[in-house]
KOLGU-4560 file (N, C-alpha, C; in nm, 3 decimals, padded with zeros to 5 digits):
<recs>
<n_xx: -01.753 n_yy: 01.213 n_zz: -00.876 ca_xx: -01.867 ca_yy: 01.196 ca_zz: -00.789 c_xx: -01.825 c_yy: 01.131 c_zz: -00.657 mol: A seq: 1 type: MET>
<n_xx: -01.745 n_yy: 01.024 n_zz: -00.663 ca_xx: -01.701 ca_yy: 00.958 ca_zz: -00.541 c_xx: -01.618 c_yy: 01.053 c_zz: -00.454 mol: A seq: 2 type: GLU>
<n_xx: -01.543 n_yy: 01.142 n_zz: -00.520 ca_xx: -01.462 ca_yy: 01.240 ca_zz: -00.447 c_xx: -01.552 c_yy: 01.327 c_zz: -00.359 mol: A seq: 3 type: TYR>
<n_xx: -01.665 n_yy: 01.368 n_zz: -00.414 ca_xx: -01.754 ca_yy: 01.456 ca_zz: -00.339 c_xx: -01.826 c_yy: 01.382 c_zz: -00.226 mol: A seq: 4 type: GLN>
<n_xx: -01.831 n_yy: 01.250 n_zz: -00.231 ca_xx: -01.897 ca_yy: 01.171 ca_zz: -00.127 c_xx: -01.798 c_yy: 01.124 c_zz: -00.021 mol: A seq: 5 type: LYS>
<n_xx: -01.672 n_yy: 01.168 n_zz: -00.029 ca_xx: -01.568 ca_yy: 01.124 ca_zz: 00.062 c_xx: -01.548 c_yy: 00.973 c_zz: 00.059 mol: A seq: 6 type: ASP>
<n_xx: -01.560 n_yy: 00.914 n_zz: -00.058 ca_xx: -01.540 ca_yy: 00.769 ca_zz: -00.075 c_xx: -01.416 c_yy: 00.742 c_zz: -00.157 mol: A seq: 7 type: ARG>
<n_xx: -01.314 n_yy: 00.815 n_zz: -00.136 ca_xx: -01.194 ca_yy: 00.802 ca_zz: -00.216 c_xx: -01.074 c_yy: 00.780 c_zz: -00.125 mol: A seq: 8 type: TYR>
<n_xx: -00.974 n_yy: 00.714 n_zz: -00.180 ca_xx: -00.845 ca_yy: 00.706 ca_zz: -00.113 c_xx: -00.740 c_yy: 00.775 c_zz: -00.198 mol: A seq: 9 type: GLU>
<n_xx: -00.764 n_yy: 00.777 n_zz: -00.328 ca_xx: -00.670 ca_yy: 00.835 ca_zz: -00.422 c_xx: -00.746 c_yy: 00.878 c_zz: -00.546 mol: A seq: 10 type: LEU>
<n_xx: -00.716 n_yy: 00.995 n_zz: -00.595 ca_xx: -00.777 ca_yy: 01.044 ca_zz: -00.718 c_xx: -00.667 c_yy: 01.048 c_zz: -00.823 mol: A seq: 11 type: VAL>
<n_xx: -00.686 n_yy: 00.975 n_zz: -00.933 ca_xx: -00.588 ca_yy: 00.972 ca_zz: -01.041 c_xx: -00.637 c_yy: 01.053 c_zz: -01.159 mol: A seq: 12 type: LEU>
<n_xx: -00.551 n_yy: 01.135 n_zz: -01.210 ca_xx: -00.580 ca_yy: 01.211 ca_zz: -01.331 c_xx: -00.470 c_yy: 01.176 c_zz: -01.429 mol: A seq: 13 type: ILE>
<n_xx: -00.508 n_yy: 01.116 n_zz: -01.541 ca_xx: -00.410 ca_yy: 01.074 ca_zz: -01.641 c_xx: -00.411 c_yy: 01.176 c_zz: -01.753 mol: A seq: 14 type: VAL>
<n_xx: -00.299 n_yy: 01.240 n_zz: -01.774 ca_xx: -00.289 ca_yy: 01.347 ca_zz: -01.873 c_xx: -00.145 c_yy: 01.358 c_zz: -01.920 mol: A seq: 15 type: CYS>
<n_xx: -00.124 n_yy: 01.370 n_zz: -02.050 ca_xx: 00.011 ca_yy: 01.394 ca_zz: -02.100 c_xx: 00.059 c_yy: 01.530 c_zz: -02.053 mol: A seq: 16 type: ASP>
<n_xx: 00.175 n_yy: 01.531 n_zz: -01.990 ca_xx: 00.232 ca_yy: 01.656 ca_zz: -01.942 c_xx: 00.357 c_yy: 01.695 c_zz: -02.019 mol: A seq: 17 type: THR>
<n_xx: 00.401 n_yy: 01.606 n_zz: -02.106 ca_xx: 00.532 ca_yy: 01.627 ca_zz: -02.168 c_xx: 00.525 c_yy: 01.669 c_zz: -02.314 mol: A seq: 18 type: ASP>
<n_xx: 00.408 n_yy: 01.698 n_zz: -02.364 ca_xx: 00.396 ca_yy: 01.736 ca_zz: -02.505 c_xx: 00.331 c_yy: 01.872 c_zz: -02.519 mol: A seq: 19 type: ARG>
<n_xx: 00.387 n_yy: 01.952 n_zz: -02.606 ca_xx: 00.330 ca_yy: 02.084 ca_zz: -02.632 c_xx: 00.215 c_yy: 02.070 c_zz: -02.731 mol: A seq: 20 type: ALA>
<n_xx: 00.116 n_yy: 02.155 n_zz: -02.730 ca_xx: 00.100 ca_yy: 02.259 ca_zz: -02.629 c_xx: 00.046 c_yy: 02.197 c_zz: -02.500 mol: A seq: 21 type: PRO>
<n_xx: 00.078 n_yy: 02.255 n_zz: -02.390 ca_xx: 00.040 ca_yy: 02.201 ca_zz: -02.260 c_xx: -00.096 c_yy: 02.252 c_zz: -02.215 mol: A seq: 22 type: HIS>
<n_xx: -00.178 n_yy: 02.295 n_zz: -02.309 ca_xx: -00.307 ca_yy: 02.356 ca_zz: -02.277 c_xx: -00.397 c_yy: 02.265 c_zz: -02.194 mol: A seq: 23 type: ASP>
<n_xx: -00.409 n_yy: 02.137 n_zz: -02.233 ca_xx: -00.496 ca_yy: 02.045 ca_zz: -02.160 c_xx: -00.451 c_yy: 02.027 c_zz: -02.017 mol: A seq: 24 type: GLY>
<n_xx: -00.323 n_yy: 02.012 n_zz: -01.999 ca_xx: -00.265 ca_yy: 01.995 ca_zz: -01.865 c_xx: -00.288 c_yy: 02.121 c_zz: -01.781 mol: A seq: 25 type: PHE>
<n_xx: -00.267 n_yy: 02.236 n_zz: -01.839 ca_xx: -00.286 ca_yy: 02.362 ca_zz: -01.767 c_xx: -00.433 c_yy: 02.384 c_zz: -01.731 mol: A seq: 26 type: LEU>
<n_xx: -00.524 n_yy: 02.342 n_zz: -01.821 ca_xx: -00.668 ca_yy: 02.353 ca_zz: -01.792 c_xx: -00.707 c_yy: 02.266 c_zz: -01.673 mol: A seq: 27 type: ARG>
<n_xx: -00.651 n_yy: 02.145 n_zz: -01.668 ca_xx: -00.680 ca_yy: 02.056 ca_zz: -01.556 c_xx: -00.630 c_yy: 02.117 c_zz: -01.425 mol: A seq: 28 type: ILE>
<n_xx: -00.509 n_yy: 02.173 n_zz: -01.427 ca_xx: -00.456 ca_yy: 02.237 ca_zz: -01.307 c_xx: -00.546 c_yy: 02.352 c_zz: -01.263 mol: A seq: 29 type: GLN>
<n_xx: -00.590 n_yy: 02.433 n_zz: -01.358 ca_xx: -00.676 ca_yy: 02.547 ca_zz: -01.326 c_xx: -00.808 c_yy: 02.501 c_zz: -01.264 mol: A seq: 30 type: LYS>
<n_xx: -00.867 n_yy: 02.396 n_zz: -01.321 ca_xx: -00.994 ca_yy: 02.345 ca_zz: -01.268 c_xx: -00.978 c_yy: 02.287 c_zz: -01.128 mol: A seq: 31 type: LYS>
<n_xx: -00.867 n_yy: 02.219 n_zz: -01.104 ca_xx: -00.842 ca_yy: 02.165 ca_zz: -00.969 c_xx: -00.829 c_yy: 02.278 c_zz: -00.868 mol: A seq: 32 type: LEU>
<n_xx: -00.755 n_yy: 02.380 n_zz: -00.904 ca_xx: -00.741 ca_yy: 02.495 ca_zz: -00.814 c_xx: -00.876 c_yy: 02.562 c_zz: -00.789 mol: A seq: 33 type: ASN>
<n_xx: -00.954 n_yy: 02.580 n_zz: -00.894 ca_xx: -01.086 ca_yy: 02.642 ca_zz: -00.879 c_xx: -01.176 c_yy: 02.556 c_zz: -00.791 mol: A seq: 34 type: GLU>
<n_xx: -01.171 n_yy: 02.424 n_zz: -00.811 ca_xx: -01.253 ca_yy: 02.332 ca_zz: -00.732 c_xx: -01.222 c_yy: 02.345 c_zz: -00.583 mol: A seq: 35 type: PHE>
<n_xx: -01.094 n_yy: 02.364 n_zz: -00.551 ca_xx: -01.053 ca_yy: 02.375 ca_zz: -00.411 c_xx: -01.054 c_yy: 02.519 c_zz: -00.361 mol: A seq: 36 type: HIS>
<n_xx: -01.085 n_yy: 02.613 n_zz: -00.449 ca_xx: -01.101 ca_yy: 02.751 ca_zz: -00.407 c_xx: -00.973 c_yy: 02.824 c_zz: -00.374 mol: A seq: 37 type: GLY>
<n_xx: -00.862 n_yy: 02.783 n_zz: -00.435 ca_xx: -00.737 ca_yy: 02.855 ca_zz: -00.414 c_xx: -00.645 c_yy: 02.838 c_zz: -00.534 mol: A seq: 38 type: ASN>
<n_xx: -00.533 n_yy: 02.905 n_zz: -00.531 ca_xx: -00.441 ca_yy: 02.902 ca_zz: -00.645 c_xx: -00.324 c_yy: 02.807 c_zz: -00.626 mol: A seq: 39 type: ASP>
<n_xx: -00.325 n_yy: 02.728 n_zz: -00.519 ca_xx: -00.209 ca_yy: 02.644 ca_zz: -00.493 c_xx: -00.242 c_yy: 02.497 c_zz: -00.464 mol: A seq: 40 type: HIS>
<n_xx: -00.364 n_yy: 02.454 n_zz: -00.487 ca_xx: -00.401 ca_yy: 02.314 ca_zz: -00.461 c_xx: -00.315 c_yy: 02.219 c_zz: -00.543 mol: A seq: 41 type: ALA>
<n_xx: -00.283 n_yy: 02.258 n_zz: -00.665 ca_xx: -00.205 ca_yy: 02.168 ca_zz: -00.752 c_xx: -00.058 c_yy: 02.163 c_zz: -00.713 mol: A seq: 42 type: THR>
<n_xx: -00.017 n_yy: 02.244 n_zz: -00.616 ca_xx: 00.120 ca_yy: 02.233 ca_zz: -00.565 c_xx: 00.138 c_yy: 02.103 c_zz: -00.489 mol: A seq: 43 type: ASP>
<n_xx: 00.027 n_yy: 02.040 n_zz: -00.449 ca_xx: 00.032 ca_yy: 01.918 ca_zz: -00.369 c_xx: -00.005 c_yy: 01.794 c_zz: -00.450 mol: A seq: 44 type: TYR>
<n_xx: -00.002 n_yy: 01.806 n_zz: -00.581 ca_xx: -00.034 ca_yy: 01.695 ca_zz: -00.670 c_xx: 00.096 c_yy: 01.633 c_zz: -00.719 mol: A seq: 45 type: VAL>
<n_xx: 00.101 n_yy: 01.501 n_zz: -00.718 ca_xx: 00.217 ca_yy: 01.429 ca_zz: -00.770 c_xx: 00.193 c_yy: 01.399 c_zz: -00.917 mol: A seq: 46 type: LEU>
<n_xx: 00.284 n_yy: 01.444 n_zz: -01.002 ca_xx: 00.269 ca_yy: 01.426 ca_zz: -01.146 c_xx: 00.364 c_yy: 01.318 c_zz: -01.197 mol: A seq: 47 type: TYR>
<n_xx: 00.314 n_yy: 01.235 n_zz: -01.286 ca_xx: 00.396 ca_yy: 01.139 ca_zz: -01.357 c_xx: 00.382 c_yy: 01.170 c_zz: -01.505 mol: A seq: 48 type: HIS>
<n_xx: 00.488 n_yy: 01.158 n_zz: -01.576 ca_xx: 00.484 ca_yy: 01.179 ca_zz: -01.720 c_xx: 00.521 c_yy: 01.049 c_zz: -01.789 mol: A seq: 49 type: SER>
<n_xx: 00.490 n_yy: 01.039 n_zz: -01.916 ca_xx: 00.519 ca_yy: 00.916 ca_zz: -01.990 c_xx: 00.665 c_yy: 00.881 c_zz: -01.982 mol: A seq: 50 type: ASN>
<n_xx: 00.706 n_yy: 00.755 n_zz: -01.978 ca_xx: 00.621 ca_yy: 00.636 ca_zz: -01.980 c_xx: 00.569 c_yy: 00.595 c_zz: -01.845 mol: A seq: 51 type: PRO>
<n_xx: 00.587 n_yy: 00.676 n_zz: -01.743 ca_xx: 00.545 ca_yy: 00.638 ca_zz: -01.607 c_xx: 00.396 c_yy: 00.609 c_zz: -01.598 mol: A seq: 52 type: CYS>
<n_xx: 00.312 n_yy: 00.686 n_zz: -01.667 ca_xx: 00.168 ca_yy: 00.664 ca_zz: -01.660 c_xx: 00.134 c_yy: 00.526 c_zz: -01.712 mol: A seq: 53 type: ILE>
<n_xx: 00.184 n_yy: 00.491 n_zz: -01.831 ca_xx: 00.154 ca_yy: 00.360 ca_zz: -01.887 c_xx: 00.211 c_yy: 00.251 c_zz: -01.798 mol: A seq: 54 type: MET>
<n_xx: 00.329 n_yy: 00.272 n_zz: -01.744 ca_xx: 00.389 ca_yy: 00.172 ca_zz: -01.656 c_xx: 00.303 c_yy: 00.152 c_zz: -01.531 mol: A seq: 55 type: GLN>
<n_xx: 00.252 n_yy: 00.261 n_zz: -01.476 ca_xx: 00.165 ca_yy: 00.252 ca_zz: -01.358 c_xx: 00.038 c_yy: 00.175 c_zz: -01.391 mol: A seq: 56 type: THR>
<n_xx: -00.024 n_yy: 00.206 n_zz: -01.504 ca_xx: -00.146 ca_yy: 00.136 ca_zz: -01.544 c_xx: -00.119 c_yy: -00.011 c_zz: -01.567 mol: A seq: 57 type: ILE>
<n_xx: -00.013 n_yy: -00.043 n_zz: -01.642 ca_xx: 00.019 ca_yy: -00.183 ca_zz: -01.671 c_xx: 00.060 c_yy: -00.261 c_zz: -01.547 mol: A seq: 58 type: LEU>
<n_xx: 00.114 n_yy: -00.193 n_zz: -01.447 ca_xx: 00.159 ca_yy: -00.263 ca_zz: -01.326 c_xx: 00.042 c_yy: -00.329 c_zz: -01.253 mol: A seq: 59 type: SER>
<n_xx: -00.081 n_yy: -00.291 n_zz: -01.284 ca_xx: -00.197 ca_yy: -00.357 ca_zz: -01.225 c_xx: -00.219 c_yy: -00.495 c_zz: -01.287 mol: A seq: 60 type: HIS>
<n_xx: -00.156 n_yy: -00.520 n_zz: -01.401 ca_xx: -00.172 ca_yy: -00.649 ca_zz: -01.470 c_xx: -00.053 c_yy: -00.741 c_zz: -01.444 mol: A seq: 61 type: PHE>
<n_xx: 00.061 n_yy: -00.689 n_zz: -01.404 ca_xx: 00.181 ca_yy: -00.769 ca_zz: -01.380 c_xx: 00.304 c_yy: -00.681 c_zz: -01.376 mol: A seq: 62 type: GLY>
<n_xx: 00.420 n_yy: -00.743 n_zz: -01.358 ca_xx: 00.545 ca_yy: -00.667 ca_zz: -01.352 c_xx: 00.580 c_yy: -00.612 c_zz: -01.490 mol: A seq: 63 type: TYR>
<n_xx: 00.614 n_yy: -00.484 n_zz: -01.497 ca_xx: 00.652 ca_yy: -00.422 ca_zz: -01.623 c_xx: 00.754 c_yy: -00.312 c_zz: -01.595 mol: A seq: 64 type: VAL>
<n_xx: 00.849 n_yy: -00.299 n_zz: -01.683 ca_xx: 00.945 ca_yy: -00.189 ca_zz: -01.675 c_xx: 00.966 c_yy: -00.134 c_zz: -01.816 mol: A seq: 65 type: LYS>
<n_xx: 00.894 n_yy: -00.028 n_zz: -01.847 ca_xx: 00.905 ca_yy: 00.033 ca_zz: -01.979 c_xx: 01.032 c_yy: 00.117 c_zz: -01.986 mol: A seq: 66 type: LEU>
<n_xx: 01.094 n_yy: 00.118 n_zz: -02.102 ca_xx: 01.218 ca_yy: 00.193 ca_zz: -02.119 c_xx: 01.201 c_yy: 00.312 c_zz: -02.215 mol: A seq: 67 type: ARG>
<n_xx: 01.082 n_yy: 00.326 n_zz: -02.271 ca_xx: 01.056 ca_yy: 00.432 ca_zz: -02.367 c_xx: 00.909 c_yy: 00.470 c_zz: -02.362 mol: A seq: 68 type: THR>
<n_xx: 00.874 n_yy: 00.585 n_zz: -02.416 ca_xx: 00.733 ca_yy: 00.622 ca_zz: -02.427 c_xx: 00.677 c_yy: 00.588 c_zz: -02.565 mol: A seq: 69 type: GLN>
<n_xx: 00.756 n_yy: 00.523 n_zz: -02.648 ca_xx: 00.713 ca_yy: 00.487 ca_zz: -02.783 c_xx: 00.607 c_yy: 00.378 c_zz: -02.779 mol: A seq: 70 type: SER>
<n_xx: 00.491 n_yy: 00.408 n_zz: -02.832 ca_xx: 00.383 ca_yy: 00.310 ca_zz: -02.832 c_xx: 00.414 c_yy: 00.193 c_zz: -02.926 mol: A seq: 71 type: LYS>
<n_xx: 00.488 n_yy: 00.219 n_zz: -03.033 ca_xx: 00.523 ca_yy: 00.109 ca_zz: -03.123 c_xx: 00.621 c_yy: 00.013 c_zz: -03.055 mol: A seq: 72 type: SER>
<n_xx: 00.710 n_yy: 00.064 n_zz: -02.973 ca_xx: 00.806 ca_yy: -00.021 ca_zz: -02.900 c_xx: 00.735 c_yy: -00.096 c_zz: -02.788 mol: A seq: 73 type: VAL>
<n_xx: 00.646 n_yy: -00.028 n_zz: -02.715 ca_xx: 00.577 ca_yy: -00.088 ca_zz: -02.602 c_xx: 00.452 c_yy: -00.165 c_zz: -02.642 mol: A seq: 74 type: ASP>
<n_xx: 00.414 n_yy: -00.159 n_zz: -02.767 ca_xx: 00.289 ca_yy: -00.219 ca_zz: -02.813 c_xx: 00.273 c_yy: -00.365 c_zz: -02.779 mol: A seq: 75 type: GLY>
<n_xx: 00.379 n_yy: -00.444 n_zz: -02.795 ca_xx: 00.370 ca_yy: -00.586 ca_zz: -02.764 c_xx: 00.339 c_yy: -00.611 c_zz: -02.618 mol: A seq: 76 type: GLY>
<n_xx: 00.403 n_yy: -00.535 n_zz: -02.531 ca_xx: 00.380 ca_yy: -00.551 ca_zz: -02.387 c_xx: 00.239 c_yy: -00.504 c_zz: -02.351 mol: A seq: 77 type: MET>
<n_xx: 00.196 n_yy: -00.393 n_zz: -02.409 ca_xx: 00.061 ca_yy: -00.342 ca_zz: -02.384 c_xx: -00.042 c_yy: -00.446 c_zz: -02.428 mol: A seq: 78 type: ILE>
<n_xx: -00.021 n_yy: -00.505 n_zz: -02.545 ca_xx: -00.115 ca_yy: -00.606 ca_zz: -02.596 c_xx: -00.114 c_yy: -00.731 c_zz: -02.508 mol: A seq: 79 type: GLU>
<n_xx: 00.002 n_yy: -00.775 n_zz: -02.464 ca_xx: 00.008 ca_yy: -00.897 ca_zz: -02.384 c_xx: -00.063 c_yy: -00.879 c_zz: -02.248 mol: A seq: 80 type: SER>
<n_xx: -00.056 n_yy: -00.760 n_zz: -02.192 ca_xx: -00.120 ca_yy: -00.735 ca_zz: -02.063 c_xx: -00.269 c_yy: -00.703 c_zz: -02.076 mol: A seq: 81 type: PHE>
<n_xx: -00.307 n_yy: -00.630 n_zz: -02.180 ca_xx: -00.445 ca_yy: -00.579 ca_zz: -02.189 c_xx: -00.527 c_yy: -00.640 c_zz: -02.301 mol: A seq: 82 type: THR>
<n_xx: -00.461 n_yy: -00.700 n_zz: -02.400 ca_xx: -00.533 ca_yy: -00.752 ca_zz: -02.516 c_xx: -00.562 c_yy: -00.647 c_zz: -02.621 mol: A seq: 83 type: GLY>
<n_xx: -00.515 n_yy: -00.526 n_zz: -02.599 ca_xx: -00.537 ca_yy: -00.417 ca_zz: -02.694 c_xx: -00.422 c_yy: -00.415 c_zz: -02.793 mol: A seq: 84 type: ILE>
<n_xx: -00.454 n_yy: -00.440 n_zz: -02.920 ca_xx: -00.348 ca_yy: -00.437 ca_zz: -03.021 c_xx: -00.346 c_yy: -00.302 c_zz: -03.090 mol: A seq: 85 type: SER>
<n_xx: -00.227 n_yy: -00.258 n_zz: -03.129 ca_xx: -00.214 ca_yy: -00.131 ca_zz: -03.200 c_xx: -00.246 c_yy: -00.010 c_zz: -03.114 mol: A seq: 86 type: GLY>
<n_xx: -00.221 n_yy: -00.017 n_zz: -02.984 ca_xx: -00.254 ca_yy: 00.095 ca_zz: -02.894 c_xx: -00.183 c_yy: 00.223 c_zz: -02.938 mol: A seq: 87 type: TYR>
<n_xx: -00.260 n_yy: 00.333 n_zz: -02.947 ca_xx: -00.206 ca_yy: 00.462 ca_zz: -02.989 c_xx: -00.239 c_yy: 00.576 c_zz: -02.895 mol: A seq: 88 type: ARG>
<n_xx: -00.306 n_yy: 00.547 n_zz: -02.784 ca_xx: -00.346 ca_yy: 00.649 ca_zz: -02.686 c_xx: -00.437 c_yy: 00.755 c_zz: -02.747 mol: A seq: 89 type: ALA>
<n_xx: -00.533 n_yy: 00.711 n_zz: -02.824 ca_xx: -00.631 ca_yy: 00.802 ca_zz: -02.881 c_xx: -00.769 c_yy: 00.766 c_zz: -02.828 mol: A seq: 90 type: THR>
<n_xx: -00.866 n_yy: 00.847 n_zz: -02.855 ca_xx: -01.003 ca_yy: 00.819 ca_zz: -02.809 c_xx: -01.054 c_yy: 00.688 c_zz: -02.865 mol: A seq: 91 type: LYS>
<n_xx: -01.011 n_yy: 00.652 n_zz: -02.986 ca_xx: -01.056 ca_yy: 00.525 ca_zz: -03.046 c_xx: -01.005 c_yy: 00.408 c_zz: -02.966 mol: A seq: 92 type: ASP>
</recs>
């Protein structure tokens, strides 16, 4: 909604890009292209894949340098920054 009101500086889309099947990621790309009315809008999108996404999100809470995408390995750091224990990246 804010995008349509020109009240944005940056639009973030968080999506796993590194796990098969890539259907969700491809659907997002297709919708972005359709929204902009062409087939190449997503050529100008910067993509980050795990663990970069979690590192980017956690960097808003403090300095972090993740070395793996394993949630069990990063769980302690995720909990210390966010208070979320047992993070599994699910809807729950």
